[in-house]
C-alpha positions as CSV (number, residue, x, y, z in Angstrom):
1,M,121.7,166.1,103.5
2,K,118.4,168.2,103.8
3,T,116.9,169.0,100.6
4,M,114.1,171.8,99.8
5,N,111.0,172.1,97.9
6,H,111.6,175.5,96.6
7,S,108.0,176.3,95.6
8,E,106.5,174.6,98.5
9,Y,109.2,176.6,101.1
10,M,108.3,179.7,99.2
11,K,104.5,179.5,99.8
12,A,105.0,178.4,103.4
13,C,106.7,181.8,103.7
14,K,103.7,183.6,103.2
15,S,101.9,182.1,106.0
16,K,104.7,182.7,108.3
17,S,104.5,185.9,110.7
18,D,107.3,188.9,110.2
19,N,108.7,187.8,113.5
20,S,108.7,184.1,112.4
21,L,110.3,184.6,109.2
22,R,113.1,186.9,111.1
23,Y,113.7,183.9,113.5
24,I,114.5,181.8,110.7
25,I,116.6,184.4,109.2
26,K,118.5,184.6,112.4
27,D,118.8,180.7,113.3
28,A,119.6,179.6,109.9
29,N,122.4,182.4,109.5
30,E,123.7,181.2,113.2
31,A,124.2,177.6,112.0
32,M,125.7,178.4,108.8
33,L,128.4,180.6,111.1
34,A,128.4,177.8,113.9
35,M,129.2,175.0,111.4
36,P,130.5,176.5,108.2
37,E,131.9,173.0,106.8
38,N,128.2,171.6,107.3
39,E,126.4,170.0,104.2
40,N,123.2,171.4,105.0
41,N,124.3,175.3,104.7
42,S,122.8,175.7,101.3
43,Y,119.6,174.7,102.8
44,Y,120.0,177.3,105.6
45,A,121.1,179.6,102.7
46,D,117.9,179.2,100.6
47,E,115.8,179.4,104.2
48,V,117.5,182.9,104.4
49,H,116.9,183.9,100.8
50,Y,113.2,183.0,100.9
51,A,112.4,184.4,104.2
52,A,114.2,187.7,103.3
53,M,112.3,187.7,99.8
54,E,109.1,187.3,101.8
55,L,109.9,190.3,104.3
56,K,111.0,192.5,101.1
57,A,107.5,192.0,99.2
58,R,105.4,192.8,102.4
59,R,107.7,195.9,102.8
60,E,107.1,197.0,99.4
61,A,103.3,196.1,99.5
62,R,103.1,198.2,102.3
63,N,104.8,200.9,100.7
64,W,103.0,200.8,98.0
65,N,99.6,200.5,99.5
66,T,100.8,203.9,101.6
67,F,101.5,205.6,98.5
68,K,98.5,204.8,96.4
69,K,96.5,206.2,99.7
70,A,98.5,209.4,99.6
């Protein structure tokens, strides 16, 4: 069973490109759907969650920066 260091994973997400984060989300979702009983599904769910959190933070930062310039 895979274990995750949550703080390290979140930190690593910050250095990944948007496309890489989207790929992680897609790949982990597909893995969970392919084998719903897999003991690693909670790890994959965490991957999806942290990658999505990072994408959201970036989107909000871009929106905030656009708002501040206006």
